[in-house]
C-alpha positions as CSV (number, residue, x, y, z in Angstrom):
1,M,117.0,105.1,107.8
2,N,113.5,104.4,106.6
3,T,112.3,106.4,103.6
4,I,109.3,106.8,101.3
5,K,110.0,108.3,97.9
6,V,107.1,109.6,95.9
7,A,107.9,110.5,92.3
8,G,105.5,112.3,90.0
9,I,102.4,110.3,90.9
10,S,99.0,111.1,89.3
11,K,95.6,109.4,89.7
12,R,92.8,109.3,87.2
13,F,89.4,107.7,87.6
14,S,87.8,107.2,84.2
15,K,88.2,110.6,82.5
16,Q,88.7,112.6,85.7
17,L,92.2,113.5,86.8
18,I,92.1,113.6,90.6
19,F,95.6,115.0,91.2
20,S,98.8,115.2,89.2
21,N,102.6,115.2,89.5
22,I,103.0,114.8,93.3
23,S,106.6,114.3,94.4
24,F,108.2,114.3,97.8
25,E,110.4,112.3,100.2
26,A,109.6,111.3,103.7
27,N,112.0,110.0,106.4
28,D,111.9,108.7,109.9
29,G,110.2,111.1,112.3
30,D,108.3,112.9,109.6
31,L,104.6,113.7,110.3
32,I,103.0,114.5,107.0
33,A,99.5,116.0,106.5
34,I,97.5,115.5,103.4
35,T,94.9,118.2,103.2
36,G,92.1,119.3,100.8
37,Y,88.4,119.7,100.5
38,N,86.0,116.7,100.7
39,G,86.4,114.6,97.5
40,S,89.8,116.1,96.6
41,G,91.5,112.7,96.7
42,K,93.0,112.6,100.2
43,S,92.1,109.0,101.0
44,T,93.1,108.0,97.5
45,L,96.6,109.5,97.9
46,L,96.9,107.9,101.3
47,Q,96.1,104.5,99.9
48,I,98.6,105.0,97.0
49,I,101.4,105.9,99.3
50,A,100.5,102.9,101.5
51,G,100.7,100.6,98.6
52,Y,97.0,99.6,98.7
53,I,96.2,100.9,95.2
54,S,98.4,101.9,92.2
55,P,98.9,105.4,90.8
56,T,98.0,106.0,87.2
57,N,101.4,107.5,86.6
58,G,104.5,107.8,88.7
59,S,106.0,105.6,91.4
60,V,106.2,105.1,95.2
61,E,109.3,103.5,96.8
62,H,109.5,102.3,100.4
63,L,112.9,101.8,101.8
64,L,113.7,99.9,105.0
65,N,117.2,100.6,106.3
66,N,117.9,102.0,102.8
67,Q,116.8,98.7,101.1
68,K,113.8,98.7,98.8
69,I,110.7,96.8,100.1
70,S,109.0,94.6,97.6
71,A,105.3,95.1,96.8
72,D,104.7,91.5,98.0
73,T,106.0,92.2,101.5
74,L,105.0,95.8,102.0
75,Y,101.9,95.0,104.0
76,Q,104.2,93.8,106.9
77,Y,105.6,97.3,107.3
78,V,102.3,99.3,107.1
79,S,99.5,100.1,109.5
80,M,96.4,102.1,108.7
81,A,93.4,103.5,110.5
82,T,90.5,104.7,108.4
83,P,86.7,105.4,108.9
84,Y,85.9,102.6,106.4
85,I,87.9,99.8,108.1
86,E,85.6,97.5,109.9
87,L,86.4,95.8,113.2
88,M,85.3,92.3,114.2
89,E,82.1,93.2,115.9
90,E,81.4,89.9,117.6
91,C,84.9,89.9,119.3
92,T,85.9,91.6,122.5
93,L,88.7,94.1,122.6
94,T,91.0,91.6,124.2
95,E,90.3,89.1,121.4
96,I,90.9,91.7,118.7
97,I,94.2,92.7,120.1
98,S,95.2,89.0,120.5
99,F,94.2,88.2,117.0
100,Y,95.9,91.3,115.5
101,S,99.2,90.6,117.3
102,K,99.4,87.2,115.6
103,F,100.0,88.7,112.2
104,K,101.4,92.1,113.1
105,K,103.8,92.6,116.1
106,L,102.9,95.3,118.5
107,T,105.6,97.8,119.4
108,D,107.7,97.7,122.5
109,S,106.8,101.1,123.8
110,P,107.7,102.7,127.1
111,Q,104.0,102.7,127.6
112,T,102.5,99.2,127.6
113,I,99.5,98.3,125.6
114,T,97.6,97.9,128.8
115,R,98.5,101.5,129.9
116,I,97.4,102.9,126.6
117,L,94.1,101.1,126.7
118,E,93.5,102.5,130.2
119,T,94.3,106.1,129.1
120,S,92.0,105.5,126.1
121,Q,89.0,105.0,128.5
122,L,88.5,101.5,127.1
123,G,89.8,99.6,130.1
124,F,86.2,98.9,131.4
125,A,85.3,97.3,128.0
126,F,88.1,94.8,127.6
127,N,85.7,91.9,127.6
128,K,82.7,93.6,125.9
129,P,81.9,92.7,122.3
130,V,82.9,95.6,120.0
131,K,79.4,95.7,118.5
132,Y,78.3,97.4,121.7
133,Y,80.9,100.1,121.5
134,S,80.1,103.7,120.5
135,S,81.5,105.1,117.3
136,G,84.1,107.0,119.3
137,M,85.2,103.9,121.2
138,K,85.6,102.0,117.9
139,Q,87.7,104.8,116.5
140,R,90.0,104.6,119.5
141,V,90.5,100.9,118.9
142,K,91.5,101.5,115.3
143,L,93.9,104.2,116.3
144,I,95.5,102.1,119.0
145,L,96.0,99.2,116.6
146,A,97.6,101.5,114.0
147,M,99.8,103.5,116.3
148,M,101.0,100.5,118.4
149,S,101.9,98.3,115.4
150,D,105.7,97.8,115.2
151,V,105.9,99.1,111.7
152,P,107.8,102.1,110.1
153,F,104.9,103.5,108.1
154,V,101.6,104.6,109.6
155,F,98.6,106.0,107.7
156,L,95.7,107.7,109.5
157,D,92.7,108.8,107.5
158,E,90.8,111.6,109.4
159,P,91.9,110.2,112.8
160,L,89.6,112.6,114.8
161,S,86.5,111.2,113.2
162,N,83.9,110.4,115.9
163,L,86.1,111.6,118.8
164,D,84.9,114.0,121.3
165,K,87.1,116.7,122.9
166,N,88.6,114.2,125.4
167,G,89.2,111.7,122.6
168,E,91.0,114.3,120.5
169,E,93.3,115.2,123.4
170,W,94.0,111.5,124.0
171,F,94.8,110.9,120.3
172,L,97.2,113.9,120.1
173,N,99.0,112.7,123.2
174,L,99.2,109.1,121.7
175,L,100.6,110.6,118.5
176,R,103.2,112.8,120.3
177,Q,104.5,110.0,122.4
178,N,104.8,107.3,119.7
179,K,105.9,109.2,116.6
180,S,109.6,108.7,116.8
181,N,111.2,106.2,114.3
182,K,108.1,106.2,112.2
183,I,106.8,108.0,109.1
184,I,103.2,109.0,109.8
185,F,100.7,110.4,107.3
186,I,97.5,112.1,108.4
187,S,94.7,112.8,105.9
188,S,92.8,115.7,107.3
189,N,89.8,118.0,106.9
190,R,90.4,119.6,110.3
191,V,93.8,121.1,109.5
192,K,94.4,122.9,112.8
193,E,93.5,120.0,115.2
194,E,94.9,117.1,113.2
195,T,98.1,118.6,111.8
196,M,99.5,120.6,114.7
197,F,102.4,118.2,115.1
198,C,103.1,117.8,111.3
199,N,106.3,119.1,109.9
200,K,105.2,118.7,106.2
201,I,101.9,119.5,104.5
202,I,100.7,118.2,101.1
203,D,97.8,120.4,100.0
204,L,96.0,118.7,97.1
205,E,94.9,122.1,95.9
206,D,98.5,122.5,94.7
207,F,98.2,119.4,92.5
208,K,95.0,120.0,90.6
209,T,94.8,120.8,86.9
210,N,92.2,123.2,85.4
């Protein structure tokens, strides 16, 4: 059993308290939505849970088979897709996947990576430098790398960004088929579309102080 335990975390930037006293537990198979208005701290909370930044107060524990993961090795067990992550623009998609797989194993899914790339409508662009991709194509690459990483903890920040209707349907299908044995967090402005498969919702409005 893999678990994330969040205990009383708060985050303050300078004198501003972004959110306060968030506690919950997530286990294998959980899809957890983090919702709130723009600027409410969704991306910040996502990064704290992923271990990228520290909370002002409280703690986050990541357990792999009930054993605590150290902060020094946590990166091996986490994948993330966000609008602010940059891809290697001069590389082709084939080169990016090859490079990525050298430091993070890709999952052994019933669907092969090749099949997923084909259904993502990127098959024609395998050998095309990413700098020539549209914003929607780049978003699909980020989501593929995050979802197909062989890790227990996946973090998706506004995953439908830059995707058209076909892209949204492709992502939801990818999520549905590859969500087992993972804990997945989705930071969302578009609650209905991005969170339809989520079984837990953390609304940051509930953790604001007056």
